[in-house]
Every structure is written in structure tokens, then in C-alpha cells.
Backbone as CSV, one residue per row, in Angstrom:
resi,resn,N_x,N_y,N_z,CA_x,CA_y,CA_z,C_x,C_y,C_z
1,MET,37.862,-0.472,-13.035,37.472,0.474,-11.996,36.101,1.095,-12.311
2,LYS,35.944,1.407,-13.629,34.664,1.956,-14.024,33.494,1.016,-13.783
3,SER,33.724,-0.259,-14.062,32.666,-1.239,-13.877,32.335,-1.436,-12.386
4,LEU,33.355,-1.292,-11.555,33.111,-1.367,-10.082,32.243,-0.235,-9.621
5,ILE,32.548,0.979,-10.083,31.750,2.155,-9.693,30.327,2.013,-10.233
6,LEU,30.211,1.538,-11.478,28.905,1.339,-12.047,28.098,0.277,-11.278
7,SER,28.767,-0.803,-10.907,28.083,-1.876,-10.159,27.642,-1.407,-8.776
8,LEU,28.534,-0.646,-8.103,28.129,-0.102,-6.803,27.006,0.886,-6.870
9,SER,27.018,1.706,-7.942,25.967,2.678,-8.143,24.640,1.966,-8.377
10,LEU,24.664,0.915,-9.191,23.460,0.169,-9.458,22.956,-0.546,-8.195
11,LEU,23.853,-1.086,-7.402,23.480,-1.731,-6.150,22.854,-0.732,-5.207
12,PHE,23.450,0.477,-5.093,22.909,1.492,-4.235,21.515,1.937,-4.717
13,PHE,21.352,2.121,-6.026,20.037,2.495,-6.536,18.985,1.430,-6.279
14,LEU,19.323,0.152,-6.446,18.325,-0.904,-6.202,18.020,-1.002,-4.691
15,LEU,19.010,-0.848,-3.826,18.728,-0.842,-2.390,17.911,0.345,-1.930
16,SER,18.171,1.470,-2.534,17.380,2.674,-2.159,15.936,2.588,-2.699
17,SER,15.747,1.868,-3.764,14.357,1.743,-4.296,13.510,0.774,-3.425
18,LEU,14.152,-0.029,-2.598,13.416,-0.844,-1.690,12.629,-0.065,-0.692
19,PHE,13.174,1.129,-0.297,12.536,1.979,0.703,11.509,2.932,0.115
20,ALA,11.479,3.018,-1.221,10.484,3.951,-1.862,9.189,3.197,-1.896
21,ASP,8.232,3.674,-1.116,6.941,2.958,-0.965,5.784,3.911,-1.241
22,ALA,5.602,4.233,-2.515,4.484,5.106,-2.915,3.396,4.253,-3.471
23,GLN,2.806,3.438,-2.690,1.853,2.480,-3.119,0.454,2.785,-2.634
24,GLN,0.226,3.947,-2.064,-1.059,4.407,-1.629,-1.479,5.575,-2.488
25,TYR,-2.724,5.566,-2.927,-3.236,6.601,-3.765,-4.599,7.087,-3.263
26,LEU,-4.865,8.369,-3.489,-6.203,8.949,-3.239,-6.768,9.345,-4.610
27,TYR,-7.976,8.907,-4.841,-8.687,9.311,-6.056,-9.843,10.190,-5.714
28,LEU,-9.988,11.285,-6.441,-11.135,12.181,-6.300,-12.156,11.727,-7.349
29,LYS,-13.298,11.250,-6.917,-14.282,10.672,-7.811,-15.679,11.214,-7.621
30,LYS,-16.471,11.033,-8.570,-17.901,11.334,-8.513,-18.581,10.038,-9.012
31,LYS,-19.662,9.647,-8.374,-20.302,8.388,-8.666,-20.650,8.298,-10.154
32,GLY,-20.222,7.226,-10.806,-20.533,7.006,-12.235,-19.574,7.665,-13.203
33,GLU,-18.492,8.317,-12.647,-17.521,8.982,-13.532,-16.135,8.420,-13.279
34,THR,-15.257,8.693,-14.233,-13.867,8.332,-14.018,-13.215,9.285,-13.008
35,PRO,-12.163,8.859,-12.322,-11.530,9.753,-11.359,-11.056,11.103,-11.974
36,ALA,-11.309,12.173,-11.254,-10.957,13.478,-11.786,-9.504,13.780,-11.447
37,TYR,-8.979,13.243,-10.381,-7.588,13.549,-9.956,-7.100,12.426,-9.105
38,ARG,-5.743,12.285,-9.081,-5.132,11.267,-8.249,-3.924,11.856,-7.558
39,TRP,-3.808,11.502,-6.257,-2.662,11.901,-5.443,-1.928,10.630,-5.059
40,SER,-0.605,10.623,-5.180,0.187,9.544,-4.639,0.890,10.093,-3.410
41,GLN,1.562,9.250,-2.690,2.212,9.686,-1.477,3.261,10.747,-1.754
42,GLY,3.250,11.787,-0.985,4.185,12.886,-1.187,3.583,14.069,-1.977
43,ASP,2.420,13.872,-2.571,1.831,14.967,-3.373,1.143,15.966,-2.411
44,PHE,1.114,17.235,-2.875,0.534,18.307,-2.096,-1.013,18.227,-2.161
45,LEU,-1.657,18.491,-1.007,-3.097,18.321,-0.924,-3.654,19.489,-0.096
46,GLU,-4.762,20.101,-0.589,-5.437,21.154,0.158,-6.887,20.724,0.336
47,ILE,-7.322,20.695,1.622,-8.706,20.295,1.917,-9.356,21.258,2.836
48,LYS,-10.673,21.344,2.746,-11.444,22.176,3.670,-12.094,21.207,4.638
49,VAL,-11.912,21.471,5.897,-12.323,20.586,6.991,-13.398,21.248,7.834
50,ARG,-14.356,20.483,8.252,-15.407,20.987,9.193,-15.079,20.425,10.586
51,ASN,-15.012,21.338,11.519,-14.821,20.956,12.935,-15.938,21.639,13.703
52,GLY,-17.064,20.894,13.935,-18.183,21.520,14.567,-18.877,22.450,13.595
53,ASP,-18.974,23.735,14.015,-19.536,24.766,13.164,-18.477,25.507,12.353
54,GLU,-17.257,25.245,12.638,-16.164,25.976,11.997,-15.645,25.196,10.805
55,GLU,-15.372,25.886,9.686,-14.731,25.286,8.511,-13.465,26.059,8.225
56,PHE,-12.420,25.316,7.839,-11.117,25.949,7.506,-10.336,25.087,6.560
57,TRP,-9.388,25.714,5.809,-8.544,25.023,4.855,-7.280,24.527,5.522
58,LEU,-6.925,23.274,5.229,-5.640,22.696,5.671,-4.856,22.270,4.431
59,SER,-3.548,22.297,4.503,-2.730,21.859,3.375,-1.493,21.133,3.852
60,GLY,-0.961,20.244,3.047,0.173,19.478,3.410,0.392,18.380,2.347
61,ASP,1.467,17.593,2.570,1.775,16.504,1.654,1.022,15.249,2.101
62,PHE,0.440,14.525,1.121,-0.272,13.303,1.394,0.712,12.248,1.889
63,VAL,0.530,11.718,3.103,1.403,10.738,3.664,0.824,9.333,3.512
64,ARG,-0.389,9.125,4.031,-1.025,7.807,3.926,-2.520,7.977,4.224
65,ALA,-3.253,6.930,4.008,-4.722,6.982,4.263,-5.176,5.570,4.594
66,ASP,-6.301,5.485,5.216,-6.993,4.220,5.381,-8.447,4.438,5.070
67,SER,-9.332,3.533,5.487,-10.710,3.586,5.057,-11.428,4.765,5.589
68,ASN,-11.085,5.344,6.729,-11.844,6.468,7.284,-11.044,7.740,7.649
69,ARG,-9.722,7.746,7.377,-8.950,8.939,7.710,-7.797,9.133,6.722
70,ILE,-7.310,10.360,6.642,-6.210,10.737,5.773,-5.119,11.400,6.613
71,VAL,-3.901,11.042,6.370,-2.761,11.700,7.059,-2.019,12.525,5.998
72,PHE,-1.948,13.822,6.223,-1.159,14.625,5.273,-0.389,15.625,6.133
73,GLY,0.903,15.744,5.824,1.777,16.554,6.683,1.799,15.939,8.053
74,THR,1.512,16.702,9.066,1.467,16.202,10.456,0.040,16.125,10.935
75,LYS,-0.944,16.270,10.037,-2.360,16.316,10.420,-3.035,15.022,10.059
76,ILE,-3.991,14.623,10.919,-4.806,13.462,10.655,-6.256,13.982,10.583
77,VAL,-6.962,13.654,9.485,-8.272,14.151,9.242,-9.192,12.946,8.887
78,ARG,-10.350,12.951,9.525,-11.348,11.886,9.222,-12.021,12.284,7.939
79,LYS,-12.307,11.300,7.075,-12.912,11.556,5.746,-14.258,12.228,5.841
80,GLU,-15.045,11.903,6.854,-16.386,12.510,6.941,-16.339,13.983,7.355
81,ASN,-15.155,14.466,7.812,-15.013,15.877,8.175,-14.551,16.736,6.988
82,ILE,-14.221,16.087,5.853,-13.786,16.845,4.705,-14.936,17.410,3.942
83,VAL,-14.896,18.728,3.670,-15.999,19.435,3.013,-15.671,19.632,1.537
84,ALA,-14.388,19.960,1.242,-14.020,20.299,-0.123,-12.537,20.081,-0.353
85,LEU,-12.142,20.041,-1.624,-10.759,19.996,-2.029,-10.514,21.125,-3.020
86,ARG,-9.269,21.629,-3.093,-8.999,22.596,-4.122,-7.645,22.257,-4.788
87,LEU,-7.618,22.539,-6.092,-6.439,22.281,-6.883,-6.028,23.532,-7.644
88,ASP,-4.736,23.772,-7.726,-4.209,24.872,-8.541,-4.167,24.429,-9.987
89,ARG,-4.502,25.323,-10.875,-4.432,25.071,-12.324,-3.162,25.714,-12.851
90,GLY,-2.040,25.095,-12.659,-0.809,25.562,-13.235,-0.347,26.914,-12.713
91,LEU,0.008,27.824,-13.590,0.579,29.092,-13.222,-0.445,30.196,-13.045
92,MET,-1.697,29.988,-13.308,-2.701,31.033,-13.220,-2.773,31.695,-11.821
93,PRO,-2.787,30.938,-10.721,-2.792,31.589,-9.429,-1.520,32.424,-9.171
94,PHE,-0.380,31.908,-9.669,0.854,32.646,-9.496,0.831,33.971,-10.248
95,PHE,0.376,33.990,-11.489,0.318,35.225,-12.214,-0.767,36.160,-11.628
96,GLY,-1.799,35.598,-11.058,-2.774,36.425,-10.396,-2.209,37.131,-9.196
97,LYS,-1.481,36.395,-8.385,-0.826,37.042,-7.194,0.217,38.066,-7.634
98,ALA,0.946,37.777,-8.720,1.943,38.672,-9.229,1.270,39.979,-9.717
99,ALA,0.151,39.866,-10.414,-0.559,41.066,-10.917,-1.065,41.869,-9.789
100,MET,-1.587,41.212,-8.743,-2.056,41.982,-7.555,-0.927,42.666,-6.841
101,ALA,0.230,42.003,-6.759,1.397,42.649,-6.087,1.883,43.797,-6.916
102,GLY,1.918,43.624,-8.248,2.310,44.754,-9.120,1.359,45.881,-9.070
103,ALA,0.086,45.590,-8.850,-0.927,46.640,-8.789,-0.762,47.471,-7.538
104,THR,-0.180,46.920,-6.482,0.052,47.692,-5.284,1.394,48.425,-5.335
105,LEU,2.365,47.827,-6.010,3.667,48.483,-6.117,3.658,49.625,-7.130
106,PHE,2.901,49.503,-8.217,2.879,50.499,-9.245,2.491,51.883,-8.754
107,PRO,1.365,52.052,-8.064,1.024,53.386,-7.562,1.971,53.849,-6.458
108,ALA,2.546,52.900,-5.695,3.496,53.294,-4.650,4.713,53.941,-5.310
109,ILE,5.230,53.347,-6.402,6.382,53.926,-7.113,6.048,55.241,-7.702
110,ILE,4.830,55.374,-8.334,4.406,56.610,-8.968,4.295,57.702,-7.918
111,ILE,3.680,57.424,-6.781,3.461,58.426,-5.703,4.853,58.824,-5.124
112,PHE,5.727,57.860,-4.890,7.034,58.167,-4.312,7.819,59.063,-5.336
113,ASN,7.763,58.708,-6.600,8.502,59.479,-7.570,7.929,60.905,-7.703
114,ALA,6.609,61.056,-7.682,6.015,62.355,-7.761,6.301,63.191,-6.519
115,ALA,6.357,62.584,-5.359,6.672,63.296,-4.136,8.123,63.797,-4.140
116,ILE,9.032,62.990,-4.645,10.431,63.385,-4.702,10.609,64.555,-5.715
117,ASN,9.925,64.461,-6.877,10.107,65.481,-7.915,9.213,66.724,-7.750
118,GLY,8.346,66.681,-6.774,7.476,67.826,-6.503,6.381,67.956,-7.512
119,ASP,5.996,66.861,-8.200,4.882,66.894,-9.186,3.568,67.020,-8.503
120,ARG,2.660,67.722,-9.153,1.260,67.850,-8.614,0.312,67.561,-9.807
121,PRO,-0.712,66.814,-9.661,-1.102,66.088,-8.502,-0.254,64.817,-8.313
122,ILE,-0.167,64.368,-7.099,0.629,63.168,-6.814,0.012,61.934,-7.384
123,ILE,-1.283,61.790,-7.224,-2.023,60.663,-7.752,-2.852,61.089,-8.954
124,ARG,-2.564,60.525,-10.124,-3.282,60.845,-11.328,-4.391,59.768,-11.573
125,PRO,-5.465,60.115,-12.230,-6.497,59.148,-12.495,-6.052,57.939,-13.270
126,LEU,-5.127,58.132,-14.256,-4.647,56.958,-15.000,-3.937,55.961,-14.095
127,THR,-3.184,56.434,-13.112,-2.527,55.534,-12.174,-3.520,54.709,-11.383
128,VAL,-4.592,55.340,-10.979,-5.639,54.596,-10.230,-6.314,53.593,-11.136
129,TYR,-6.624,53.951,-12.381,-7.276,53.058,-13.309,-6.417,51.821,-13.644
130,VAL,-5.147,52.091,-13.886,-4.218,50.969,-14.179,-4.100,50.052,-12.974
131,SER,-4.017,50.607,-11.787,-3.858,49.791,-10.564,-5.140,48.953,-10.323
132,LEU,-6.300,49.606,-10.447,-7.526,48.866,-10.221,-7.712,47.791,-11.292
133,GLY,-7.346,48.050,-12.551,-7.404,47.039,-13.582,-6.495,45.883,-13.308
134,ALA,-5.292,46.145,-12.837,-4.383,45.037,-12.481,-4.833,44.266,-11.283
135,ILE,-5.432,44.934,-10.310,-5.975,44.188,-9.149,-7.145,43.262,-9.589
136,ALA,-8.049,43.806,-10.430,-9.174,43.012,-10.928,-8.685,41.871,-11.763
137,THR,-7.717,42.096,-12.667,-7.169,41.043,-13.490,-6.488,39.948,-12.641
138,GLY,-5.697,40.402,-11.681,-5.014,39.463,-10.770,-5.994,38.664,-9.943
139,TYR,-7.015,39.269,-9.432,-8.006,38.532,-8.675,-8.727,37.502,-9.531
140,ALA,-9.097,37.930,-10.751,-9.741,36.959,-11.650,-8.825,35.783,-11.993
141,LEU,-7.544,36.058,-12.315,-6.613,34.958,-12.611,-6.475,34.053,-11.428
142,HIS,-6.365,34.610,-10.253,-6.188,33.790,-9.055,-7.418,32.973,-8.746
143,HIS,-8.610,33.648,-8.846,-9.855,32.942,-8.572,-10.154,31.821,-9.535
144,PHE,-9.984,32.107,-10.847,-10.260,31.069,-11.853,-9.137,30.072,-12.014
145,GLY,-8.019,30.320,-11.391,-6.870,29.394,-11.452,-6.946,28.318,-10.363
146,ILE,-7.944,28.361,-9.507,-8.081,27.346,-8.472,-9.427,26.648,-8.645
147,LYS,-9.374,25.323,-8.849,-10.584,24.522,-8.965,-10.957,23.959,-7.646
148,ARG,-12.265,24.127,-7.283,-12.756,23.623,-6.001,-13.748,22.482,-6.251
149,PHE,-13.585,21.402,-5.489,-14.490,20.276,-5.572,-15.190,20.152,-4.226
150,TYR,-16.507,20.402,-4.182,-17.303,20.317,-2.943,-17.928,18.955,-2.829
151,PHE,-17.777,18.346,-1.664,-18.310,17.002,-1.447,-19.828,16.955,-1.424
152,LYS,-20.452,18.089,-1.141,-21.924,18.125,-1.141,-22.454,17.976,-2.597
153,ASP,-21.591,18.219,-3.594,-21.993,18.044,-5.005,-21.746,16.634,-5.497
154,GLY,-21.447,15.734,-4.614,-21.305,14.339,-5.025,-19.868,13.815,-5.142
155,TRP,-18.885,14.682,-4.911,-17.472,14.234,-4.952,-17.111,13.494,-3.710
156,TYR,-16.228,12.551,-3.861,-15.749,11.808,-2.685,-14.321,11.295,-2.929
157,LEU,-13.608,10.949,-1.893,-12.243,10.420,-1.949,-12.236,8.929,-1.813
158,GLU,-11.587,8.280,-2.724,-11.424,6.812,-2.637,-9.953,6.528,-2.368
159,HIS,-9.722,5.647,-1.432,-8.357,5.274,-1.025,-8.010,3.929,-1.649
160,ILE,-6.876,3.849,-2.302,-6.394,2.539,-2.838,-5.013,2.317,-2.253
161,ASP,-4.820,1.145,-1.645,-3.532,0.748,-1.058,-3.106,-0.527,-1.682
162,PHE,-2.044,-0.493,-2.472,-1.524,-1.697,-3.124,-0.675,-2.546,-2.175
163,ASN,-0.381,-2.048,-0.970,0.381,-2.839,0.024,-0.493,-3.798,0.779
164,GLN,-1.804,-3.594,0.777,-2.687,-4.452,1.590,-2.827,-5.802,0.863
165,ASP,-3.039,-6.839,1.656,-3.224,-8.168,1.116,-4.653,-8.431,0.739
């Protein structure tokens, strides 16, 4: 009985792997250098797109690409309209946002507590300094935790499809 379950599990795994088709990749490259980053199908991607005079950031999962366009999420973007890419560096942006959120909650709790207890002054200079320091630290962590690659600096996307003949 155990071998039957094991055989059926192996058969199911092999059949399900037939439908896994992550054979398209996007490489972020600069001429004369090795690729800086690689996305396979299903990876999260954030790009800055130019539409006329307007520029805006789009994000989504990389679905597929061809020689002149990229499909990610439900959006289709032409490669010549891409202005920049950005990548998160691990947990730095998360801790930056957490520090900024804490910097706004800290004085709110201090003010609320002082108002309930009838303390005067409600806002002390130390509270303001700690909050401003946490906001500055959080902004710095968030800003330096995101790497931006601008295409005007020579970066470009190369599409590799192993399914093509």
C-alpha cells in the first residue's frame, strides 16, 4: 500500500512538473558587464514607464516577454517605454517603513497619555527630537534600501527564452 501511494505521488509530481514552464528570463545588463540581476517567470518586478510626458512606476509579477515588450501582472509594456527599474535590498525598506510608522505613533501615544493624565506641557522637546530622529532614520533606511537602475545610464533588459527553437 505504501509503495502504491509513493508511486502515485511520484506520478502526480512528474505530471505537474510538465506544466511548470519557467523558461523565460529577463536579465538586467550594462554593455560590457555581467548581468546585474535576473528575473524568471513569476518574480516580482517594478519598472518606471514613460507614457508621453508622464512617467510612473508599475509593479507586478513577470509573466513573459518577447523582443520588444514585457508582460507582468496584467500589464503589457514596450521595452522602449521603460525608463528605470528598482529593486528592494532585503529588509532595509521594511525597517525604514517600520521606523517611520513608529515615529508617528510614538508622539501620538505620548500626547494621548499626557492629555489623559493632565500633564503639562503635552509635547516635550525630547519627544519631538526622538520622533524626528526616527523619521529621518526610517527615510534613510527606506531610501538606501531600494536600488534604482536608470536606462539612460546604459542599463538595458535582455530577454532569454529557452522555449524558442
